[in-house]
VOLUM-262014 format. One line per field, with one value per residue (C-alpha): z, y, x; residue in three letters. Coordinates in steps of 0.001 Angstrom, whole numbers, plus 500000, padded with zeros to 6 digits. Each point is the difference from the previous one (the first is absolute). Layout:
BEGIN
w	Z  ...
v	Y  ...
u	X  ...
type	ALA  ...
//
This chain:
BEGIN
w	478686  502850  503546  500246  497015  501600  502459  497151  497756  502827  500585  496293  500007  503112  498624  496853  501997  502256  496980  498597  503251  500458  496762  501381  503771  502674  500753  501941  503495  500784  498863  502802  501407  498889  502689  500284  498323  502514  498668  502450  499585  501566  503353  499894  500776  502524  498371  496555  500780  501039  497473  499801  497887  498857  499433  496272  500032  501369  498149  497545  502698  500313  502064  503333  501784  502031  500789  496221  500121  502019  497103  498323  502826  498650  501602  501745  499394  501509  499926  501211  501301  501493  497912  499790  503456  501924  500150  497229  500449  499467  498557  500000  500185  500597  502643  499890  502291  500376  500476  500974  502607  498386  497815  501596  498200  500576  498573  500575  502850  501672  500605  498216  501752  503131  502928  501880  497405  500112  496577  500235  501135  497892  498139  497445  498109  497418  498655  501769  497569  496776  497346  498121  503170  500015  498755  500703  501257  501879  500090  502078  500530  502957  503602  499218  500718  503399  499665  499631  502784  500521  497010  497731  499495  496318  499281  500578  497755  500559  497896  499743  499250  497793  501354  497053  496551  496834  498962  501723  498787  499825  498943  499313  499309  499777  498285  500341  503108  500909  500755  500545  501209  500592  500751  500653  500548  500947  500942  501201  500802  498345  501196  503536  501236  497910  500391  498586  500467  498543  500127  498748  499820  498632  499492  498479  500118  498503  497772  502802  500057  503274  499251  502271  500361  500870  500752  501019  500831  500556  500685  500425  500781  500298  500580  499812  500680  500914  503414  499894  498319  500155  501841  498291  501239  498375  501365  498445  501114  498361  500587  498487  500287  498086  500180  497834  499575  498889  498669  502031  499199  498408  500075  496667  500403  500113  496510  498606  501172  498613  503330  499294  497131  500380  500681  502523  503720  502945  502376  498269  503309  500210  499798  502416  500776  500769  500536  500666  500889  499959  501047  498918  500717  498869  501277  498691  501082  498484  502400  497600  496938  502210  502215  499733  502711  499211  502049  498526  501925  499017  501360  498686  500953  498459  500127  498122  500233  497809  499241  498751  499635  499279  500967  499267  502123  501550  503563  500197  497712  501012  499602  497996  500804  499203  502218  500708  500751  501367  500581  501310  500984  500249  498472  500776  499859  499591  498122  500739  498264  500134  497192  500012  497230  500923  498427  502609  498419  496651  499990  499270  502798  500600  503421  500713  503338  500524  502301  498837  502275  499115  501857  498951  502055  498218  501397  498304  499818  498485  499754  498402  497635  497607  497017  501843  503194  503252  501591  502675  500753  500056  501035  501085  500952  500381  499263  500683  498009  499990  498445  500538  497305  500244  497059  498857  496296  498345  496321  499031  496810  500928  496319  496743  499080  503484  501998  503272  501599  503327  503346  502759  501561  503099  500345  503319  500001  502846  499908  502202  499348  501930  498994  500384  498195  499030  499591  497998  503273  501742  502022  497684  502624  500782  499183  498203  498922  497313  498288  497290  498249  496204  497933  496349  497608  496297  497800  496569  497594  496901  497747  497373  496417  501342  502106  503749  502173  503206  503135  502693  503389  502740  502681  500432  501394  499855  503236  501040  501117  503558  500845  498890  502053  503219  499492  499439  501639  498443  496475  498459  499942  497580  497926  498210  496205  498801  496365  497542  496340  497219  496879  497115  498209  496640  497135  498066  496925  498355  500922  502130  503768  501461  503544  501434  503661  501960  503456  503064  502876  503167  502274  503581  500141  497045  500132  498027  498994  501995  497965  502861  501641  497368  502140  499938  502268  500835  498299  500217  498360  496188  497245  496773  497145  496491  496950  498601  496561  498797  496924  498449  496242  498141  496569  498392  501316  500353  500692  503270  501133  503604  501559  502780  500989  503446  501411  503605  502124  503424  502469  503681  501985  499741  496220  499539  497472  501152  498598  497270  499978  496478  497989  496653  499195  496813  498694  496683  498794  496609  500329  497115  500509  496740  499837  498639  503266  499654  502454  500338  501766  499609  503222  501029  503522  500905  503224  499653  501628  503733  502680  501832  502844  501934  498467  496462  499022  499089  497428  500022  496245  498525  497307  497253  499319  497438  500370  497494  500696  497801  500690  497754  501023  497918  501597  503247  499155  500557  499140  501153  499820  501520  499151  502820  499474  496238  499068  502415  501825  502932  502940  503863  501749  503442  501010  503227  500916  503127  501231  499635  500046  497679  500761  499737  500266  502811  503381  499825  496853  496760  499415  496772  498120  500694  497639  499051  496178  498171  497772  496369  497236  501304  498111  501821  498702  500777  499337  501857  499792  501245  500782
v	917910  500191  499488  496846  498505  500350  497063  497790  500944  499449  496459  499209  501158  498105  496823  500204  500511  497111  497692  500850  499409  496540  498803  500655  499894  497606  499795  503013  499862  500350  503333  502556  500047  503095  502089  499341  502364  501298  500978  501816  500459  502849  499076  499060  502859  499880  502519  500932  503644  499151  501053  499248  502585  499152  502785  499488  501381  503390  500433  502331  502088  503613  499835  501595  499753  496847  500285  499870  496265  499404  501341  496634  498463  500059  502832  501554  503739  502541  503770  502515  503360  501738  500391  496397  499532  499255  496437  499244  499844  496416  498808  496370  498059  502978  501494  503405  498481  503440  499343  496339  499574  496928  498746  498254  500424  497993  499809  496490  499691  503226  502191  503305  501349  502007  499847  503195  502174  503818  500262  497098  496432  497426  502621  497977  501857  497657  502487  498183  497143  499965  498408  498311  498010  498291  496417  499153  501683  497860  501782  498616  501321  499718  498816  496236  499395  498888  501612  503542  501911  503797  502101  496978  500556  501031  498189  499410  500421  498558  501184  497305  501363  498417  498251  501303  501549  498215  502901  502992  503071  503747  502061  503733  501246  503361  501959  502793  502172  499645  496293  498172  496383  498270  496287  497453  496200  497862  496322  499678  496294  497418  496522  498685  503560  501941  503789  502988  503660  502639  503853  502237  503793  501844  503577  501713  503320  498806  502217  502459  503746  499555  497114  496999  499751  496349  498373  496337  497802  496192  497423  496289  497229  496276  496792  496415  496720  496343  499515  496223  497266  501209  503204  503430  503488  503304  503503  503395  503633  503133  503771  502537  503735  502554  503653  501765  502882  499481  502060  497987  499609  503208  501066  499598  503443  501692  498594  500727  503600  500433  500658  497331  497650  496310  499571  502929  499988  501727  499119  499125  499140  496469  497072  498366  497843  496297  497205  496228  497561  496311  496736  496743  496420  496600  496729  496681  496438  496806  497162  497547  499982  500250  502857  503684  502410  503712  503089  503470  503077  503704  503377  503529  503559  502471  503688  502432  503743  500803  503348  500180  502761  498470  502780  503133  502768  498353  499480  502813  502890  501845  497336  497293  496385  498477  497072  498020  496318  498323  496355  498391  496322  496621  497093  496432  496517  496275  497339  496361  497075  496191  497927  496215  497701  496781  497448  498782  497387  500691  503708  502505  502623  502916  501524  503369  501651  503483  502974  503616  502793  503738  503161  503610  502959  503122  503540  502120  503717  502074  503718  503128  501749  502875  499732  497032  502029  498679  501823  497604  496300  498417  496479  498375  496291  496966  496576  496472  497619  496226  497059  496193  497789  496233  498048  496421  499005  496713  499361  496596  498139  497111  499381  500660  502661  501519  502245  501710  502872  501004  501368  502517  502821  502056  503632  501616  503754  502082  503798  502412  503721  502869  503566  503092  502321  499444  503306  498184  498781  496635  497950  498548  497968  496348  496302  497733  496329  498655  496548  498196  496632  499582  496891  499199  497346  499453  497153  499213  497601  498585  500191  498750  500890  502417  501692  500640  501166  501932  500895  502162  501310  501868  502643  502658  503435  503325  501480  503484  502805  499505  503648  499396  496838  501728  503046  497815  496578  499130  500333  496508  499876  497013  500202  496864  499579  497003  498922  497217  499388  497509  499709  498037  499829  498249  499347  497870  502236  499631  502800  501747  500406  501172  500767  501242  500795  501161  501298  501509  501864  501398  502353  500770  503457  502183  502556  503155  503060  503210  502948  502455  498536  497495  496918  497081  499369  496792  499698  497380  496559  499705  497414  499359  497574  499699  498041  499600  498687  499514  498406  499377  498964  499008  501273  499072  498660  503537  501862  499819  501722  500273  501891  500179  501647  500418  501351  500718  501556  501451  501237  500766  498155  503082  499707  502985  499641  499579  503120  499409  496248  498769  498646  498940  499441  498621  499268  498676  499406  498808  498944  498966  498370  499478  497610  502647  501962  502360  500016  502369  500348  502025  500331  501385  500628  501132  501208  500840  502848  499588  501562  502620  500408  497748  501557  499225  503732  500508  498091  499160  500038  496879  499713  497763  500198  498428  499384  498661  498627  498695  498371  498929  497931  499389  497987  501770  503222  500782  503081  500603  502667  500512  502328  500292  501378  499490  501830  502916  499948  502351  497738  500121  497701  500429  501496  500821  501875  502168  503560  502610  503759  502345  503715  501987  496989  499547  499024  496663  499136  498402  496221  499052  497318  500267  498245  499454  500157  497088  500438  501077  498075  499170  498610  498148  498015  498651  497732  497095  497992  496370  498287
u	097759  497433  500996  497882  501966  503391  499654  498818  502929  502409  498603  500351  503673  500711  498454  502133  503222  499143  499315  503424  501709  498364  501724  503495  499693  498876  496365  498919  498688  496305  498547  499335  496519  498121  498250  496257  497591  497497  496586  497715  496281  498013  498447  496267  497669  497140  497630  498936  500920  503634  502646  503689  501770  503557  502577  499794  496464  500939  503329  498154  498328  501076  503134  500745  496625  499701  496196  499370  500637  496815  497950  500415  497793  496399  498017  502956  500216  502450  500314  502590  498887  503019  502999  501016  501512  496905  498560  497604  496194  498899  496618  498979  496698  497789  502392  501582  502616  501582  503753  499635  497264  498435  502801  503004  503339  503151  503559  501358  497477  501136  496903  499875  496784  500588  497645  498821  501641  499979  498382  497477  499685  501964  502017  502018  502759  501572  502541  502876  499511  502118  497723  502904  500811  496537  499903  496313  496855  497419  496626  497106  496475  497771  500585  500382  503648  501186  503561  498535  498366  499924  498902  499469  496236  499718  503193  503730  503035  503471  502937  502727  503422  502704  503144  502060  499799  500978  502251  501353  498244  500589  496988  499427  496492  498231  497294  497504  499543  503718  499542  503221  500783  503302  500057  502767  499434  502970  500385  503679  499530  497722  500930  499986  499470  497424  500035  498212  500670  497695  500297  497220  499919  496958  498879  496970  498209  496797  497724  499181  500608  501764  502409  499799  503796  499374  503319  500254  503035  499883  502704  499307  502451  499135  501989  498726  501778  499484  501576  499642  498006  496370  500796  499762  500616  499129  500766  499355  500209  498627  500000  497666  499586  497990  498845  497535  497455  496454  497132  497535  496344  498685  496316  498228  498332  503413  500870  496513  500140  503529  501631  502612  500746  499393  503788  500013  499866  498218  502749  503287  501645  498475  502433  502394  502977  500186  502425  499859  502841  499230  501648  498376  501181  498539  501322  498566  500880  498695  500934  498221  497931  496912  501053  500707  500993  500231  500800  499468  501153  499903  500808  499311  500855  497540  499317  497653  499352  496985  498375  496440  497361  496580  497588  502209  498398  497000  501321  502587  499221  503202  502686  498266  499272  503346  500973  503114  499746  503151  500652  503212  500080  501702  498137  501132  498705  500493  497957  500693  498388  500286  498481  499708  498573  498356  497642  497438  497641  501700  498984  502758  499904  502450  499600  501618  500099  501366  500407  500357  501150  500115  501008  499360  501319  498849  500555  497238  499649  497162  500760  498537  502503  500235  502428  501577  500514  498704  497065  498939  499822  496609  501080  503230  499713  502229  498503  501164  497815  500610  498280  500292  498498  500033  498484  499367  499478  499051  500465  498541  499090  497644  499185  501816  497440  499534  502284  499199  502002  498635  501172  499655  501981  499836  501115  500754  500803  501337  499880  501926  499720  501549  499233  502080  497506  496400  498196  497317  498561  499527  502422  502599  501776  499402  500367  497527  500095  497761  499842  498068  499876  499738  499079  500838  498726  500900  498663  501559  498322  501664  501705  497621  500838  502593  497271  499911  497144  500597  497899  501520  498837  501842  499908  502673  500464  501821  501316  498960  502330  501294  499074  496366  499820  501301  497688  496863  500246  496581  501474  500649  503802  500037  496815  498887  500176  498012  500301  499333  500402  499287  502196  501406  503393  500276  502348  497524  500434  503385  502494  497332  499816  496712  498835  496651  499175  496979  500775  498290  501607  498412  501977  498872  501618  501085  502781  499042  502055  499496  501249  500026  503013  501147  499355  497501  497041  498231  496578  497278  499773  500253  499276  501768  499571  501182  501396  503451  500887  503553  501619  503345  500222  503076  499077  503276  503282  501216  496642  497998  496806  498936  497184  497467  496712  498543  496744  499233  497240  500795  497333  499674  497336  497854  499955  502255  502847  503647  501740  502648  499471  500886  497037  501505  503711  501610  503501  501287  503501  501344  503590  502364  503389  501863  503026  502337  499996  497067  497105  497020  496694  496857  498053  496630  498665  496497  498372  496347  498034  499481  497786  501997  497463  497657  496867  501176  499666  503667  502050  503724  500638  501596  502738  501311  503691  502313  503720  502495  503457  502808  503323  502739  503050  503117  502724  500864  498094  496352  497875  496472  497263  496562  497086  497495  496505  500456  496745  500782  496680  499341  499432  499966  502394  498434  496630  498194  496798  500176  499607  502778  500276  501882  500645  496794  497669  497390  501325  498312  501892  498817  499496  501765  501935  503721  502426  503599  500364  501426  503094  499503  501697  503486  502988  502731  502967  503430  502862  501551  503223  500228  503256
type	MET  SER  ARG  ARG  ALA  TRP  PRO  ILE  ALA  ALA  LEU  VAL  VAL  LEU  ALA  ALA  GLN  THR  SER  GLN  ALA  GLN  GLU  THR  ALA  GLU  PRO  PRO  SER  ALA  PRO  PRO  VAL  LEU  PRO  PRO  VAL  VAL  VAL  THR  ALA  PRO  PRO  PRO  VAL  ALA  ALA  SER  SER  GLU  VAL  LEU  ILE  PRO  GLY  ARG  ASP  PHE  GLU  LEU  ARG  PRO  GLN  GLY  ARG  PRO  ALA  ASP  VAL  VAL  ARG  LEU  ILE  PRO  GLY  PHE  VAL  ILE  SER  GLN  HIS  GLN  GLY  GLY  GLY  LYS  ALA  GLU  GLN  TYR  PHE  LEU  ARG  GLY  PHE  ASP  ALA  ASP  HIS  GLY  THR  ASP  VAL  ALA  LEU  PHE  VAL  ASP  GLY  MET  PRO  VAL  ASN  LEU  ARG  SER  HIS  ALA  HIS  GLY  GLN  GLY  TYR  ALA  ASP  LEU  HIS  PHE  LEU  ILE  PRO  GLU  THR  VAL  LYS  LEU  VAL  ASP  GLY  LEU  LYS  GLY  PRO  TYR  PHE  VAL  GLU  PHE  GLY  ASP  PHE  ALA  THR  ALA  GLY  ALA  VAL  ASN  PHE  VAL  THR  LYS  ASP  LEU  VAL  ASP  ALA  ASN  THR  VAL  GLU  VAL  ALA  GLY  GLY  MET  PHE  ASN  THR  GLN  ARG  TYR  LEU  THR  LEU  LEU  SER  PRO  THR  ARG  ASP  ALA  LEU  LYS  SER  LEU  VAL  ALA  ILE  ASP  ALA  TYR  ARG  SER  ASP  GLY  PRO  PHE  GLU  HIS  GLY  ASN  GLY  TYR  GLU  ARG  PHE  ASN  ILE  PHE  ALA  LYS  ALA  SER  ALA  SER  LEU  ALA  GLU  GLY  MET  ASP  LEU  SER  LEU  TRP  ALA  SER  HIS  TYR  ARG  ALA  ASP  TRP  HIS  GLY  SER  GLY  GLN  ILE  PRO  LEU  ARG  ALA  VAL  ARG  GLU  GLY  LEU  ILE  SER  ARG  PHE  GLY  ALA  ILE  ASP  PRO  ASN  GLU  GLY  GLY  GLN  THR  GLN  ARG  THR  ASN  LEU  ASN  LEU  ASP  TRP  ARG  TRP  ARG  PRO  SER  GLU  ARG  GLN  LEU  LEU  SER  VAL  HIS  ALA  TYR  GLY  THR  TYR  TYR  SER  LEU  SER  LEU  PHE  ASN  ASN  PHE  THR  PHE  PHE  LEU  ASN  ASP  PRO  ASP  HIS  GLY  ASP  GLU  ILE  ASN  GLN  ARG  ASP  ARG  ARG  VAL  LEU  ALA  GLY  VAL  ASP  THR  GLN  TYR  ALA  HIS  ARG  SER  GLU  PRO  LEU  GLY  VAL  SER  VAL  THR  THR  THR  GLY  GLY  LEU  GLN  TYR  ARG  LEU  ASP  THR  PRO  HIS  ILE  VAL  LEU  ALA  ASN  THR  ALA  GLU  ARG  HIS  LEU  LEU  ASP  ARG  VAL  GLN  ASP  ALA  GLU  VAL  ILE  GLU  GLN  SER  TYR  SER  PRO  PHE  LEU  LYS  PHE  ASP  LEU  ALA  PRO  LEU  ALA  TRP  LEU  ARG  LEU  VAL  THR  GLY  ALA  ARG  GLY  ASP  ILE  PHE  THR  TYR  HIS  VAL  SER  SER  LYS  VAL  ASN  SER  ALA  GLY  GLY  ASP  LEU  ASN  GLY  ASP  VAL  THR  ARG  ALA  ARG  PRO  ASN  VAL  LYS  ALA  ASN  VAL  ILE  LEU  GLY  PRO  TRP  SER  GLN  THR  GLU  LEU  PHE  ALA  ASN  PHE  GLY  THR  GLY  PHE  HIS  SER  ASN  ASP  ALA  ARG  ALA  VAL  ILE  LEU  ASP  PRO  LYS  LEU  PRO  ALA  LEU  PRO  THR  ALA  ARG  GLY  TRP  GLU  LEU  GLY  VAL  LYS  THR  LYS  VAL  LEU  PRO  ARG  VAL  GLU  LEU  SER  ALA  THR  TYR  TRP  VAL  LEU  ASP  LEU  ALA  SER  GLU  LEU  VAL  PHE  ILE  GLY  ASP  ASP  GLY  THR  THR  GLN  ALA  ARG  GLY  PRO  SER  HIS  ARG  GLU  GLY  TRP  GLU  PHE  ALA  THR  ARG  VAL  LYS  LEU  LEU  GLU  TRP  LEU  THR  PHE  SER  GLY  ASP  VAL  THR  THR  SER  ARG  ALA  THR  PHE  ASP  THR  GLY  ALA  ALA  VAL  PRO  LEU  ALA  PRO  ARG  VAL  THR  GLY  ARG  ALA  ASP  LEU  ALA  ALA  ARG  LEU  PRO  TRP  GLY  PHE  ALA  ALA  SER  LEU  GLY  MET  ARG  HIS  LEU  GLY  ASP  ARG  PHE  ALA  ASP  GLU  ASP  ARG  HIS  GLN  THR  ALA  ARG  GLY  SER  THR  LEU  PHE  ASP  VAL  THR  GLY  ARG  TYR  ARG  TRP  LYS  ALA  PHE  GLU  ALA  PHE  ALA  THR  ILE  GLU  ASN  LEU  THR  ASN  VAL  GLU  TRP  ARG  GLU  ALA  GLN  PHE  PHE  PHE  THR  SER  ARG  LEU  PRO  GLY  GLU  PRO  ALA  GLY  GLY  VAL  PRO  ASP  ILE  HIS  PHE  THR  PRO  GLY  ASN  PRO  ARG  THR  VAL  LEU  GLY  GLY  VAL  ALA  VAL  ARG  PHE
//
């Protein structure tokens, strides 16, 4: 008998027993009142490109890599190019956003991106997030949303965590390349106090000749409760640490000439160690049906020691060009909001006022090293960076078919930098204050025949590194991003969801990758535009197809190409969920060829990959298996074009494509017990 049939059978038995009792006993008292059934609908979206991804949609994704979840957002591409421990490289809307410069990432509203980071502005390492703790992913594109400020130019993503799990789980998984994963999910309490504890341990060597030895450990604990009528509190803490080796980006010429294999390394000492400890608190109070007051506070301790060798022997023929980038900081902030719903002149209006404050205190070191041994420090600086961001938002519906969401925010940044060492030159000491306003406007028309039309406009920004702002006061500290889009969402066809979006985004200052020292540098204005198409089709009750295609064009104001900007991306997924406990998916992801240099002479080769996953659950037991890169294609996960030098080459080096090879066909599997 199925689980759903048990309550029905129980009610039938109870009714029969009650009927017999009524014949011999006094009339029973009034039956107990059953608890109300609460049905929630997804919140209305404000743009055709906005997506809400429930946890069910990424249950069948390969497990253990949190950033994989964002691949379900149309046009969002990620790549990993150093052993698994480094933050992913993010691509979205014609941006090679490096490690997060133009994509804002959040977990329950806590920012993941780090300002003035040792390895690049906006560095966003998601590895502290355990994928199985995620309930919902909210993906937004463009600078149209008042709640998001810094880095939210191409888009913003918020991961919402679960309050509890339906069943306690112990899982063991493993596979090729000495990959192992151990996961435990527990909910000790589920009633008035909801709790969740998750522990995740992961290890993998990867396919490389010099094994990554990537080891990661995560622990997450969350408690949620209602303190009083209309008052809720949620608190969670997490700790993450990892260490790894990486083969880095290898020059294409070295593979072609047979100096190394595509899984070899020029400097096998790349890699690093990192940790992040977080504390996140959410307090919400509803004094009445028309009011909501919320306070969100967070604190983070973070550290990273990263070793890279981009140019090999170009700058130092004797010792090599290995560098060590170290970052240690405290990140803290608070986000307060008050929302009030009113009906002036019969028009429903929700007004939200808020203030966001954030503090970053990075201690940053850049050093020259050889085989991870210190040679000399190039830079040693301490930064205190603060931002104050008041905003006001209006959400009104003057007509049944018209909704307006508009508002404005201000962002005030203060930079304080004190330098102990700066052999690169310039005075790296001082204080600077910068501020800017931003406006947002969203128009939603409909629905008509289950179809909505959207028009969006907004200005945003990404902040620049505090060190760059102090060294060059003329540099725009908060360069403007100005974007707009037009789109449609429709369900006019039975069992089919469709969306189409045309977008434009102009950026006043572009950050581009500089291979010589592994940092980014401000470049001139840029222009981007493109199309996005997405669909979801319920072919049968148990079979669903989803997919998307995006195109984009990214150029500097001079007409030169923006290197590595994605031009065409595609994704398709066919998922089957059978009633007897079996579920499977066949997925495809495509990244087209891109320009690797501004002159469009070099090409970063694209790839098309297929993955298949199957899961079978019987009572409390579950087994699963995944085959990644099913067709075993040779592909490049990350690619750059710059100058490097190998032993025996000219002193000026050789310009070349440098790449990290993608994994060959990989088989992973595991078992889980639920109780």
